[in-house]
C-alpha positions as CSV (number, residue, x, y, z in Angstrom):
1,M,-19.1,37.4,0.8
2,T,-16.4,39.6,2.4
3,V,-14.0,38.9,-0.5
4,P,-15.1,40.2,-3.9
5,F,-16.0,37.4,-6.3
6,T,-13.9,38.7,-9.2
7,N,-10.9,38.1,-11.4
8,I,-12.1,34.5,-12.2
9,H,-10.7,33.4,-15.6
10,A,-10.7,29.7,-14.9
11,L,-11.9,27.1,-12.4
12,I,-10.4,23.8,-11.0
13,I,-13.4,21.8,-9.9
14,D,-13.6,18.7,-7.7
15,M,-16.2,16.1,-8.7
16,D,-17.2,13.7,-5.8
17,G,-19.3,15.7,-3.4
18,V,-19.4,18.8,-5.6
19,L,-21.0,17.5,-8.9
20,W,-22.5,14.3,-7.6
21,H,-22.9,11.7,-4.9
22,G,-22.1,8.4,-6.5
23,E,-24.4,8.1,-9.5
24,Q,-26.7,10.9,-8.3
25,A,-26.1,14.3,-9.8
26,I,-26.2,17.2,-7.3
27,A,-29.0,19.7,-8.0
28,G,-28.1,22.4,-10.5
29,L,-25.4,20.4,-12.3
30,N,-26.6,21.2,-15.8
31,E,-27.2,24.9,-15.2
32,F,-23.7,25.2,-13.7
33,F,-22.0,23.9,-16.8
34,Q,-24.3,26.0,-19.0
35,V,-23.2,29.1,-17.2
36,L,-19.5,28.1,-17.6
37,R,-20.0,27.7,-21.3
38,E,-22.0,31.0,-21.7
39,K,-19.4,32.9,-19.7
40,Q,-16.5,31.2,-21.5
41,I,-14.9,30.3,-18.2
42,A,-12.3,27.6,-18.8
43,F,-12.3,24.7,-16.3
44,V,-10.5,21.5,-15.4
45,L,-12.3,18.8,-13.4
46,A,-9.6,17.7,-11.0
47,T,-10.4,14.7,-8.8
48,N,-8.5,12.8,-6.2
49,N,-10.5,9.7,-7.2
50,A,-8.2,7.6,-9.4
51,S,-10.5,4.7,-10.0
52,H,-11.9,5.9,-13.3
53,T,-10.3,7.0,-16.6
54,N,-11.0,10.3,-18.1
55,Q,-13.2,8.6,-20.7
56,Q,-15.3,7.0,-18.0
57,Y,-15.8,10.4,-16.4
58,I,-16.8,11.9,-19.8
59,N,-19.4,9.1,-20.1
60,K,-20.6,9.6,-16.6
61,L,-21.2,13.3,-17.1
62,A,-22.8,12.6,-20.5
63,R,-25.3,10.3,-18.7
64,M,-26.1,13.3,-16.5
65,G,-26.6,15.6,-19.5
66,V,-23.2,17.4,-19.4
67,I,-20.7,17.2,-22.3
68,V,-17.0,17.8,-21.5
69,E,-13.8,17.0,-23.4
70,G,-10.9,14.8,-22.3
71,K,-8.6,17.9,-21.8
72,E,-11.1,19.2,-19.2
73,I,-10.5,16.2,-16.9
74,L,-7.5,15.5,-14.7
75,T,-7.6,12.6,-12.3
76,S,-5.1,11.8,-9.6
77,G,-4.3,8.7,-11.6
78,M,-3.4,10.8,-14.6
79,A,-1.5,13.2,-12.4
80,T,0.5,10.3,-10.9
81,A,1.5,8.9,-14.2
82,L,2.6,12.4,-15.5
83,Y,4.6,13.0,-12.3
84,L,6.4,9.7,-12.5
85,A,7.1,10.1,-16.2
86,Q,8.7,13.4,-15.4
87,H,10.9,11.9,-12.6
88,K,11.6,8.4,-13.9
89,D,12.5,6.6,-17.1
90,P,9.3,4.7,-17.9
91,A,11.1,2.3,-20.2
92,N,13.2,1.1,-17.3
93,T,10.7,1.4,-14.4
94,R,8.5,-1.4,-13.2
95,V,5.3,-0.5,-11.3
96,F,2.9,-2.6,-9.2
97,V,-0.5,-0.9,-9.1
98,L,-3.1,-1.3,-6.4
99,G,-6.0,0.4,-8.2
100,E,-8.4,0.3,-11.1
101,D,-8.4,1.4,-14.7
102,G,-8.1,5.0,-13.8
103,A,-4.7,4.3,-12.2
104,I,-3.5,1.6,-14.6
105,Q,-4.3,3.1,-18.0
106,P,-2.3,6.4,-17.5
107,L,0.8,4.5,-16.5
108,L,0.6,2.2,-19.5
109,E,0.1,5.3,-21.8
110,Q,3.3,6.8,-20.3
111,G,5.2,3.6,-21.1
112,F,5.7,2.0,-17.7
113,T,5.9,-1.8,-17.3
114,L,3.3,-3.1,-14.8
115,T,4.1,-6.1,-12.7
116,D,1.8,-8.9,-11.7
117,L,0.6,-10.4,-8.4
118,Y,2.9,-12.7,-6.6
119,Q,1.7,-16.3,-6.2
120,L,1.8,-16.6,-2.5
121,N,1.3,-20.3,-2.4
122,S,3.9,-21.0,-5.0
123,E,7.2,-22.8,-4.2
124,T,9.0,-20.7,-6.7
125,T,10.8,-17.4,-5.9
126,P,8.9,-14.3,-7.0
127,G,10.2,-12.8,-10.2
128,Q,11.6,-9.4,-10.6
129,G,9.7,-7.1,-8.3
130,A,8.5,-3.6,-8.8
131,D,10.5,-0.4,-8.5
132,I,7.4,1.5,-7.5
133,V,4.1,0.6,-5.8
134,V,1.3,2.9,-6.8
135,C,-1.8,2.8,-4.6
136,G,-5.2,4.2,-5.7
137,K,-8.8,3.5,-4.8
138,D,-9.4,-0.2,-5.5
139,E,-12.9,-1.6,-5.2
140,S,-11.6,-5.1,-5.9
141,I,-8.9,-5.0,-3.2
142,S,-7.8,-8.4,-2.1
143,W,-5.5,-10.2,0.3
144,D,-3.2,-11.1,-2.6
145,K,-3.0,-7.5,-3.9
146,L,-2.2,-6.2,-0.4
147,S,0.4,-8.9,0.1
148,T,2.1,-8.2,-3.2
149,A,2.2,-4.5,-2.5
150,T,3.6,-5.3,1.0
151,L,6.3,-7.6,-0.3
152,N,7.4,-5.0,-2.9
153,L,7.5,-2.2,-0.4
154,R,9.5,-4.3,2.1
155,A,11.9,-5.1,-0.7
156,G,12.6,-1.4,-1.2
157,A,10.1,-0.3,-3.8
158,E,9.1,3.4,-3.8
159,F,5.6,4.1,-2.4
160,I,3.4,6.5,-4.3
161,A,-0.2,7.2,-3.5
162,T,-2.6,8.8,-6.1
163,N,-4.4,10.4,-3.1
164,G,-4.7,10.1,0.6
165,D,-8.5,10.7,1.0
166,T,-9.7,8.7,4.0
167,T,-13.4,8.9,3.0
168,L,-15.5,9.1,-0.2
169,P,-19.0,10.6,-0.5
170,T,-21.7,8.3,-1.8
171,E,-25.5,8.3,-2.1
172,L,-25.6,6.6,1.3
173,G,-23.0,8.7,3.0
174,L,-19.3,8.7,3.5
175,I,-17.4,5.4,3.0
176,Q,-13.7,4.5,3.2
177,G,-11.4,6.0,0.6
178,N,-7.8,5.3,-0.6
179,G,-6.4,6.5,2.7
180,A,-7.8,3.3,4.3
181,I,-5.7,1.2,2.0
182,L,-2.6,3.3,2.6
183,A,-3.1,2.9,6.4
184,A,-3.1,-0.9,6.0
185,L,0.1,-0.8,3.9
186,H,1.8,1.6,6.4
187,A,0.9,-0.7,9.2
188,A,2.4,-3.7,7.4
189,T,5.6,-2.0,6.2
190,G,6.2,1.2,8.1
191,C,6.5,3.0,4.7
192,T,4.9,6.4,4.2
193,P,3.8,7.2,0.6
194,K,4.4,10.3,-1.4
195,V,1.0,11.6,-2.2
196,I,0.3,13.1,-5.7
197,G,-3.3,14.3,-5.3
198,K,-4.7,17.1,-3.2
199,P,-3.6,18.7,-0.9
200,E,-0.1,18.2,-2.1
201,P,0.9,21.0,-4.5
202,I,1.3,18.7,-7.6
203,I,-2.1,18.2,-9.2
204,Y,-3.2,21.8,-9.0
205,P,-0.1,23.2,-10.8
206,Q,-0.7,20.5,-13.4
207,A,-4.2,21.7,-13.9
208,L,-3.1,25.3,-14.1
209,A,-0.7,24.3,-16.9
210,L,-3.6,22.6,-18.8
211,L,-5.7,25.7,-18.4
212,G,-2.9,28.1,-19.3
213,S,-4.0,30.2,-16.3
214,T,-2.3,31.4,-13.2
215,A,-2.9,30.9,-9.5
216,E,-4.0,34.5,-9.3
217,N,-6.9,34.3,-11.8
218,T,-8.1,30.7,-11.0
219,I,-10.1,29.4,-8.1
220,A,-10.5,25.9,-6.8
221,I,-14.0,24.6,-6.0
222,G,-14.2,21.6,-3.6
223,D,-16.1,20.1,-0.7
224,R,-13.1,18.9,1.5
225,L,-11.1,21.2,3.6
226,D,-8.2,18.8,4.0
227,T,-7.7,18.2,0.3
228,D,-9.4,20.6,-2.1
229,I,-9.1,23.7,0.1
230,L,-5.7,23.0,1.7
231,G,-4.3,22.1,-1.7
232,A,-5.4,25.5,-3.0
233,V,-3.8,27.2,0.0
234,R,-0.5,25.4,-0.7
235,T,-0.7,26.4,-4.3
236,G,-1.4,30.0,-3.6
237,M,-4.9,29.9,-5.1
238,R,-8.3,31.2,-3.9
239,S,-10.8,28.6,-3.1
240,L,-14.6,28.0,-2.8
241,M,-16.0,25.3,-0.5
242,V,-19.5,23.9,-1.1
243,L,-21.4,22.3,1.7
244,T,-22.6,19.3,-0.2
245,G,-19.8,16.9,0.6
246,A,-17.4,16.0,3.3
247,S,-16.6,19.2,5.2
248,T,-18.9,21.6,7.2
249,E,-18.6,25.2,8.3
250,E,-18.0,23.9,11.9
251,D,-14.9,22.0,10.7
252,I,-13.3,25.4,9.8
253,E,-13.2,26.4,13.4
254,R,-10.7,23.5,14.1
255,I,-8.1,24.4,11.5
256,D,-5.7,27.3,10.8
257,Y,-6.7,27.9,7.2
258,A,-10.0,28.6,5.4
259,P,-11.6,28.8,2.0
260,T,-11.9,32.2,0.4
261,W,-15.7,31.7,0.0
262,I,-18.2,29.2,1.4
263,M,-21.5,28.5,-0.6
264,Q,-24.3,26.2,0.2
265,D,-24.3,24.2,-3.1
266,L,-23.7,24.2,-6.8
267,Q,-26.8,26.3,-7.4
268,A,-25.4,29.1,-5.2
269,V,-22.1,28.9,-7.2
270,T,-24.0,29.2,-10.4
271,E,-25.8,32.3,-9.3
272,A,-22.5,33.9,-8.2
273,L,-20.9,33.1,-11.6
274,R,-23.9,34.7,-13.4
275,G,-23.1,37.9,-11.6
276,L,-19.5,38.1,-13.0
């Protein structure tokens, strides 16, 4: 390491590709969290994946032997709902969601009204449309969902994306991410979404606020250069890339920014933290 691994009071940690691949924990997961607790290093698990609620992530980690609290998780679905609540009046804003519980529940908790699918074969005129279309990863994506989003966008609804990840790490390899759905909607409407998740400088400042830390004494850990690492750069934070997910060391040669540190895996990060 050419840059000293020091002044680390808190961590903002990605999940997919860093802590697990799908339902398979990455080696060293339990030891990593044990060291965080022993060293009293505060952390927020900040993920671009908006498909799950924070409780679902708590349950997933518990199945892997790791106990975390709700305040230690920030999904792009939660970040999207918080951002919209800060910029809109939830009581007077209608939202159509392409997404799963992780995108839907935070919006309901913030007080937004969610609109339904249009009945495409109905002779009746669609009811009042949405003011905003929120698009997150949706494993039950359908023609009717895409059509309803398209109709709302073409009618003037604001386009918000929880994240723009084009791929998602799984046990079998990389599969399509939310960016693939965004591409379909852009092709149909010409609309470009405002992205809330990484690399946009929205979710990281929200995580810093939860931690009560600063960009100077917090580092971001992730596996993707174009989201985790670029997001840290845009927020003025140091970053650490692990090589267990989407990006490789060779990818760095093709971009004009880089992580502060590169480590092989979670076990290497744990050893570095033990030395603090």
